[in-house]
N, CA, C and O atoms as CSV, one atom per row, in Angstrom:
chain,resi,resn,atom,element,x,y,z
A,1,ARG,N,N,46.156,84.267,173.998
A,1,ARG,CA,C,44.750,83.906,173.938
A,1,ARG,C,C,43.979,84.732,174.950
A,1,ARG,O,O,44.370,84.812,176.115
A,2,LYS,N,N,42.913,85.332,174.526
A,2,LYS,CA,C,42.082,86.136,175.411
A,2,LYS,C,C,41.004,85.275,176.047
A,2,LYS,O,O,40.463,84.364,175.420
A,3,ARG,N,N,40.704,85.577,177.289
A,3,ARG,CA,C,39.642,84.878,178.006
A,3,ARG,C,C,38.609,85.904,178.430
A,3,ARG,O,O,38.892,86.766,179.262
A,4,VAL,N,N,37.428,85.818,177.871
A,4,VAL,CA,C,36.361,86.758,178.180
A,4,VAL,C,C,35.588,86.262,179.397
A,4,VAL,O,O,35.184,85.101,179.452
A,5,VAL,N,N,35.384,87.140,180.364
A,5,VAL,CA,C,34.562,86.845,181.534
A,5,VAL,C,C,33.592,88.004,181.718
A,5,VAL,O,O,33.867,89.128,181.298
A,6,PHE,N,N,32.472,87.728,182.338
A,6,PHE,CA,C,31.489,88.771,182.628
A,6,PHE,C,C,31.237,88.812,184.122
A,6,PHE,O,O,31.350,87.800,184.814
A,7,PHE,N,N,30.892,89.998,184.612
A,7,PHE,CA,C,30.521,90.126,186.018
A,7,PHE,C,C,29.317,91.041,186.125
A,7,PHE,O,O,29.087,91.906,185.280
A,8,SER,N,N,28.556,90.827,187.186
A,8,SER,CA,C,27.364,91.637,187.433
A,8,SER,C,C,26.970,91.505,188.894
A,8,SER,O,O,27.150,90.450,189.501
A,9,LEU,N,N,26.439,92.569,189.449
A,9,LEU,CA,C,25.878,92.470,190.795
A,9,LEU,C,C,24.579,91.674,190.783
A,9,LEU,O,O,24.134,91.191,191.824
A,10,ASP,N,N,23.977,91.540,189.621
A,10,ASP,CA,C,22.698,90.857,189.461
A,10,ASP,C,C,22.912,89.436,188.945
A,10,ASP,O,O,23.355,89.249,187.812
A,11,ARG,N,N,22.603,88.443,189.762
A,11,ARG,CA,C,22.792,87.053,189.342
A,11,ARG,C,C,21.908,86.699,188.145
A,11,ARG,O,O,22.216,85.755,187.417
A,12,ASP,N,N,20.828,87.429,187.930
A,12,ASP,CA,C,19.911,87.147,186.824
A,12,ASP,C,C,20.192,87.974,185.576
A,12,ASP,O,O,19.368,87.996,184.661
A,13,ASN,N,N,21.322,88.648,185.515
A,13,ASN,CA,C,21.680,89.451,184.359
A,13,ASN,C,C,21.687,88.564,183.108
A,13,ASN,O,O,22.403,87.563,183.083
A,14,PRO,N,N,20.909,88.903,182.067
A,14,PRO,CA,C,20.794,88.035,180.898
A,14,PRO,C,C,22.092,87.878,180.106
A,14,PRO,O,O,22.333,86.807,179.547
A,15,VAL,N,N,22.921,88.893,180.043
A,15,VAL,CA,C,24.209,88.765,179.340
A,15,VAL,C,C,25.078,87.747,180.060
A,15,VAL,O,O,25.682,86.880,179.429
A,16,ARG,N,N,25.137,87.854,181.376
A,16,ARG,CA,C,25.919,86.912,182.171
A,16,ARG,C,C,25.390,85.491,182.017
A,16,ARG,O,O,26.169,84.549,181.878
A,17,GLN,N,N,24.086,85.337,182.041
A,17,GLN,CA,C,23.477,84.009,181.918
A,17,GLN,C,C,23.778,83.377,180.552
A,17,GLN,O,O,24.083,82.187,180.471
A,18,ARG,N,N,23.691,84.173,179.484
A,18,ARG,CA,C,23.997,83.644,178.142
A,18,ARG,C,C,25.466,83.248,178.027
A,18,ARG,O,O,25.794,82.213,177.447
A,19,HIS,N,N,26.340,84.071,178.578
A,19,HIS,CA,C,27.773,83.772,178.537
A,19,HIS,C,C,28.073,82.461,179.263
A,19,HIS,O,O,28.823,81.624,178.760
A,20,ARG,N,N,27.493,82.290,180.428
A,20,ARG,CA,C,27.695,81.052,181.195
A,20,ARG,C,C,27.119,79.860,180.445
A,20,ARG,O,O,27.754,78.806,180.388
A,21,ALA,N,N,25.934,80.003,179.871
A,21,ALA,CA,C,25.309,78.899,179.119
A,21,ALA,C,C,26.155,78.497,177.907
A,21,ALA,O,O,26.129,77.342,177.481
A,22,ALA,N,N,26.902,79.454,177.357
A,22,ALA,CA,C,27.763,79.177,176.204
A,22,ALA,C,C,29.133,78.634,176.621
A,22,ALA,O,O,30.005,78.438,175.774
A,23,GLY,N,N,29.327,78.389,177.930
A,23,GLY,CA,C,30.570,77.805,178.410
A,23,GLY,C,C,31.509,78.768,179.092
A,23,GLY,O,O,32.618,78.387,179.467
A,24,GLY,N,N,31.089,80.018,179.264
A,24,GLY,CA,C,31.955,81.034,179.850
A,24,GLY,C,C,31.946,81.063,181.363
A,24,GLY,O,O,31.107,80.441,182.014
A,25,THR,N,N,32.895,81.799,181.903
A,25,THR,CA,C,33.011,82.006,183.337
A,25,THR,C,C,32.423,83.364,183.691
A,25,THR,O,O,32.631,84.351,182.984
A,26,CYS,N,N,31.684,83.398,184.798
A,26,CYS,CA,C,31.015,84.626,185.235
A,26,CYS,C,C,31.229,84.847,186.722
A,26,CYS,O,O,31.517,83.923,187.483
A,27,TYR,N,N,31.080,86.098,187.102
A,27,TYR,CA,C,31.208,86.508,188.495
A,27,TYR,C,C,30.007,87.357,188.843
A,27,TYR,O,O,29.612,88.234,188.074
A,28,TYR,N,N,29.423,87.097,190.008
A,28,TYR,CA,C,28.235,87.854,190.409
A,28,TYR,C,C,28.052,87.803,191.911
A,28,TYR,O,O,28.761,87.090,192.622
A,29,SER,N,N,27.091,88.570,192.375
A,29,SER,CA,C,26.748,88.659,193.782
A,29,SER,C,C,25.508,87.801,194.042
A,29,SER,O,O,24.511,87.898,193.325
A,30,ALA,N,N,25.585,86.958,195.082
A,30,ALA,CA,C,24.430,86.113,195.422
A,30,ALA,C,C,24.482,85.706,196.886
A,30,ALA,O,O,25.503,85.217,197.371
A,31,ASP,N,N,23.400,85.908,197.567
A,31,ASP,CA,C,23.239,85.430,198.946
A,31,ASP,C,C,24.367,85.872,199.876
A,31,ASP,O,O,24.804,85.109,200.737
A,32,GLY,N,N,24.839,87.115,199.696
A,32,GLY,CA,C,25.874,87.650,200.571
A,32,GLY,C,C,27.294,87.262,200.191
A,32,GLY,O,O,28.223,87.544,200.948
A,33,TYR,N,N,27.494,86.626,199.047
A,33,TYR,CA,C,28.824,86.219,198.581
A,33,TYR,C,C,29.092,86.753,197.194
A,33,TYR,O,O,28.164,87.034,196.436
A,34,LEU,N,N,30.374,86.895,196.859
A,34,LEU,CA,C,30.789,87.082,195.480
A,34,LEU,C,C,31.100,85.694,194.951
A,34,LEU,O,O,31.810,84.921,195.594
A,35,VAL,N,N,30.568,85.380,193.780
A,35,VAL,CA,C,30.547,84.011,193.264
A,35,VAL,C,C,31.253,83.932,191.914
A,35,VAL,O,O,31.145,84.842,191.092
A,36,GLU,N,N,31.982,82.823,191.693
A,36,GLU,CA,C,32.534,82.475,190.386
A,36,GLU,C,C,31.723,81.292,189.872
A,36,GLU,O,O,31.511,80.317,190.593
A,37,SER,N,N,31.269,81.381,188.623
A,37,SER,CA,C,30.383,80.356,188.090
A,37,SER,C,C,30.751,80.001,186.652
A,37,SER,O,O,31.030,80.877,185.834
A,38,THR,N,N,30.744,78.705,186.362
A,38,THR,CA,C,30.869,78.181,185.001
A,38,THR,C,C,29.683,77.249,184.804
A,38,THR,O,O,28.932,77.019,185.752
A,39,PRO,N,N,29.486,76.701,183.600
A,39,PRO,CA,C,28.378,75.758,183.447
A,39,PRO,C,C,28.489,74.536,184.370
A,39,PRO,O,O,27.478,73.931,184.727
A,40,GLN,N,N,29.711,74.180,184.751
A,40,GLN,CA,C,29.911,72.989,185.581
A,40,GLN,C,C,30.110,73.282,187.060
A,40,GLN,O,O,29.922,72.389,187.886
A,41,THR,N,N,30.483,74.500,187.415
A,41,THR,CA,C,30.843,74.792,188.802
A,41,THR,C,C,30.217,76.086,189.302
A,41,THR,O,O,29.813,76.955,188.530
A,42,LEU,N,N,30.155,76.177,190.605
A,42,LEU,CA,C,29.743,77.405,191.279
A,42,LEU,C,C,30.543,77.469,192.573
A,42,LEU,O,O,30.437,76.582,193.419
A,43,HIS,N,N,31.344,78.520,192.725
A,43,HIS,CA,C,32.182,78.669,193.914
A,43,HIS,C,C,31.918,80.016,194.560
A,43,HIS,O,O,31.925,81.053,193.896
A,44,ARG,N,N,31.688,79.986,195.851
A,44,ARG,CA,C,31.626,81.226,196.617
A,44,ARG,C,C,33.064,81.671,196.844
A,44,ARG,O,O,33.874,80.920,197.386
A,45,LEU,N,N,33.378,82.898,196.426
A,45,LEU,CA,C,34.744,83.392,196.565
A,45,LEU,C,C,34.983,84.042,197.916
A,45,LEU,O,O,35.941,83.712,198.615
A,46,VAL,N,N,34.114,84.958,198.275
A,46,VAL,CA,C,34.303,85.691,199.528
A,46,VAL,C,C,32.962,86.250,199.984
A,46,VAL,O,O,32.115,86.614,199.169
A,47,ARG,N,N,32.788,86.312,201.278
A,47,ARG,CA,C,31.581,86.937,201.834
A,47,ARG,C,C,31.668,88.440,201.584
A,47,ARG,O,O,32.696,89.057,201.864
A,48,GLU,N,N,30.607,89.024,201.065
A,48,GLU,CA,C,30.598,90.454,200.738
A,48,GLU,C,C,30.986,91.313,201.937
A,48,GLU,O,O,31.744,92.274,201.802
A,49,ALA,N,N,30.467,90.965,203.097
A,49,ALA,CA,C,30.724,91.759,204.304
A,49,ALA,C,C,32.185,91.683,204.751
A,49,ALA,O,O,32.617,92.496,205.569
A,50,ALA,N,N,32.950,90.725,204.231
A,50,ALA,CA,C,34.354,90.566,204.620
A,50,ALA,C,C,35.286,91.507,203.854
A,50,ALA,O,O,36.477,91.574,204.159
A,51,ILE,N,N,34.767,92.225,202.876
A,51,ILE,CA,C,35.589,93.157,202.100
A,51,ILE,C,C,35.437,94.530,202.750
A,51,ILE,O,O,34.381,95.153,202.637
A,52,PRO,N,N,36.485,95.010,203.431
A,52,PRO,CA,C,36.352,96.232,204.246
A,52,PRO,C,C,35.781,97.438,203.515
A,52,PRO,O,O,34.963,98.159,204.085
A,53,CYS,N,N,36.183,97.681,202.276
A,53,CYS,CA,C,35.727,98.896,201.576
A,53,CYS,C,C,34.245,98.856,201.226
A,53,CYS,O,O,33.695,99.857,200.767
A,54,THR,N,N,33.590,97.718,201.435
A,54,THR,CA,C,32.155,97.618,201.127
A,54,THR,C,C,31.276,98.003,202.310
A,54,THR,O,O,30.050,98.016,202.195
A,55,PHE,N,N,31.895,98.316,203.447
A,55,PHE,CA,C,31.150,98.687,204.653
A,55,PHE,C,C,30.074,97.649,204.965
A,55,PHE,O,O,28.887,97.956,205.077
A,56,GLY,N,N,30.544,96.401,205.102
A,56,GLY,CA,C,29.644,95.310,205.447
A,56,GLY,C,C,28.756,94.869,204.297
A,56,GLY,O,O,27.729,94.227,204.520
A,57,GLY,N,N,29.132,95.200,203.081
A,57,GLY,CA,C,28.346,94.838,201.906
A,57,GLY,C,C,27.377,95.915,201.462
A,57,GLY,O,O,26.684,95.755,200.457
A,58,ALA,N,N,27.324,97.030,202.217
A,58,ALA,CA,C,26.360,98.091,201.914
A,58,ALA,C,C,26.766,98.939,200.704
A,58,ALA,O,O,25.901,99.440,199.985
A,59,ALA,N,N,28.057,99.102,200.477
A,59,ALA,CA,C,28.538,99.924,199.354
A,59,ALA,C,C,28.578,99.055,198.099
A,59,ALA,O,O,29.610,98.471,197.767
A,60,ARG,N,N,27.449,98.980,197.412
A,60,ARG,CA,C,27.314,98.093,196.250
A,60,ARG,C,C,28.315,98.416,195.145
A,60,ARG,O,O,28.793,97.508,194.465
A,61,PHE,N,N,28.640,99.693,194.955
A,61,PHE,CA,C,29.594,100.033,193.911
A,61,PHE,C,C,30.966,99.438,194.210
A,61,PHE,O,O,31.714,99.103,193.291
A,62,GLN,N,N,31.297,99.305,195.495
A,62,GLN,CA,C,32.570,98.677,195.856
A,62,GLN,C,C,32.520,97.170,195.620
A,62,GLN,O,O,33.541,96.561,195.298
A,63,LEU,N,N,31.348,96.564,195.775
A,63,LEU,CA,C,31.204,95.143,195.434
A,63,LEU,C,C,31.423,94.949,193.940
A,63,LEU,O,O,32.059,93.980,193.525
A,64,ALA,N,N,30.897,95.869,193.128
A,64,ALA,CA,C,31.117,95.796,191.679
A,64,ALA,C,C,32.609,95.921,191.367
A,64,ALA,O,O,33.124,95.205,190.508
A,65,ASN,N,N,33.298,96.819,192.054
A,65,ASN,CA,C,34.739,96.961,191.857
A,65,ASN,C,C,35.476,95.680,192.236
A,65,ASN,O,O,36.393,95.258,191.531
A,66,ALA,N,N,35.080,95.064,193.340
A,66,ALA,CA,C,35.708,93.814,193.776
A,66,ALA,C,C,35.456,92.695,192.765
A,66,ALA,O,O,36.354,91.907,192.471
A,67,LEU,N,N,34.236,92.626,192.235
A,67,LEU,CA,C,33.929,91.626,191.203
A,67,LEU,C,C,34.799,91.835,189.971
A,67,LEU,O,O,35.338,90.875,189.421
A,68,ALA,N,N,34.938,93.069,189.541
A,68,ALA,CA,C,35.765,93.375,188.374
A,68,ALA,C,C,37.215,92.959,188.607
A,68,ALA,O,O,37.844,92.369,187.729
A,69,ALA,N,N,37.737,93.264,189.778
A,69,ALA,CA,C,39.117,92.905,190.098
A,69,ALA,C,C,39.302,91.386,190.149
A,69,ALA,O,O,40.290,90.856,189.641
A,70,MET,N,N,38.348,90.697,190.762
A,70,MET,CA,C,38.429,89.238,190.824
A,70,MET,C,C,38.347,88.617,189.437
A,70,MET,O,O,39.124,87.721,189.106
A,71,ALA,N,N,37.415,89.087,188.636
A,71,ALA,CA,C,37.241,88.553,187.283
A,71,ALA,C,C,38.500,88.767,186.456
A,71,ALA,O,O,38.942,87.856,185.756
A,72,ALA,N,N,39.077,89.951,186.527
A,72,ALA,CA,C,40.290,90.237,185.765
A,72,ALA,C,C,41.453,89.373,186.237
A,72,ALA,O,O,42.190,88.818,185.422
A,73,GLY,N,N,41.616,89.259,187.535
A,73,GLY,CA,C,42.694,88.437,188.079
A,73,GLY,C,C,42.559,86.977,187.693
A,73,GLY,O,O,43.530,86.345,187.279
A,74,ARG,N,N,41.370,86.450,187.826
A,74,ARG,CA,C,41.146,85.041,187.474
A,74,ARG,C,C,41.323,84.820,185.974
A,74,ARG,O,O,41.821,83.774,185.558
A,75,ALA,N,N,40.916,85.802,185.153
A,75,ALA,CA,C,41.038,85.669,183.698
A,75,ALA,C,C,42.494,85.573,183.256
A,75,ALA,O,O,42.790,84.959,182.231
A,76,VAL,N,N,43.409,86.176,184.021
A,76,VAL,CA,C,44.832,86.091,183.668
A,76,VAL,C,C,45.554,84.992,184.444
A,76,VAL,O,O,46.779,84.892,184.378
A,77,GLY,N,N,44.805,84.169,185.176
A,77,GLY,CA,C,45.390,82.979,185.782
A,77,GLY,C,C,45.752,83.047,187.246
A,77,GLY,O,O,46.418,82.142,187.748
A,78,ILE,N,N,45.343,84.079,187.948
A,78,ILE,CA,C,45.630,84.149,189.378
A,78,ILE,C,C,44.761,83.130,190.103
A,78,ILE,O,O,43.547,83.089,189.903
A,79,SER,N,N,45.381,82.310,190.944
A,79,SER,CA,C,44.626,81.294,191.674
A,79,SER,C,C,43.944,81.923,192.881
A,79,SER,O,O,44.245,83.051,193.271
A,80,THR,N,N,43.025,81.173,193.457
A,80,THR,CA,C,42.290,81.666,194.613
A,80,THR,C,C,41.975,80.533,195.561
A,80,THR,O,O,41.985,79.363,195.180
A,81,ARG,N,N,41.696,80.892,196.796
A,81,ARG,CA,C,41.141,79.949,197.751
A,81,ARG,C,C,39.692,80.342,197.920
A,81,ARG,O,O,39.384,81.469,198.308
A,82,PHE,N,N,38.802,79.408,197.628
A,82,PHE,CA,C,37.380,79.694,197.690
A,82,PHE,C,C,36.908,79.721,199.140
A,82,PHE,O,O,37.612,79.265,200.040
A,83,ALA,N,N,35.722,80.254,199.354
A,83,ALA,CA,C,35.175,80.391,200.698
A,83,ALA,C,C,35.030,79.038,201.404
A,83,ALA,O,O,35.038,78.975,202.633
A,84,ASP,N,N,34.897,77.954,200.624
A,84,ASP,CA,C,34.780,76.631,201.239
A,84,ASP,C,C,36.150,76.017,201.572
A,84,ASP,O,O,36.228,74.886,202.051
A,85,GLY,N,N,37.230,76.774,201.312
A,85,GLY,CA,C,38.578,76.315,201.663
A,85,GLY,C,C,39.333,75.635,200.534
A,85,GLY,O,O,40.542,75.437,200.652
A,86,THR,N,N,38.671,75.272,199.448
A,86,THR,CA,C,39.365,74.651,198.321
A,86,THR,C,C,40.151,75.706,197.566
A,86,THR,O,O,39.821,76.891,197.607
A,87,LYS,N,N,41.191,75.264,196.876
A,87,LYS,CA,C,42.056,76.187,196.141
A,87,LYS,C,C,42.088,75.776,194.690
A,87,LYS,O,O,42.108,74.590,194.359
A,88,ARG,N,N,42.093,76.798,193.811
A,88,ARG,CA,C,42.204,76.522,192.380
A,88,ARG,C,C,42.957,77.641,191.707
A,88,ARG,O,O,43.162,77.604,190.493
């Protein structure tokens, strides 16, 4: 079974918003964090500045790469510990 997820550096990306509204999982950048979002949940995954290759969050293309990697990993079932300390 395939699991489609979308990611974007823009939290207001219309494709991402439609996917989430239809019940999908999305990943995006918001308020200095990389975020995982479903219609029912919103979890901060990691502070952007905490990812070394992003140079404190300044290298936006590296944030996009990190979002892609997180989305792919989560889509195949890799668990994570969210920024608030909870694990799923």
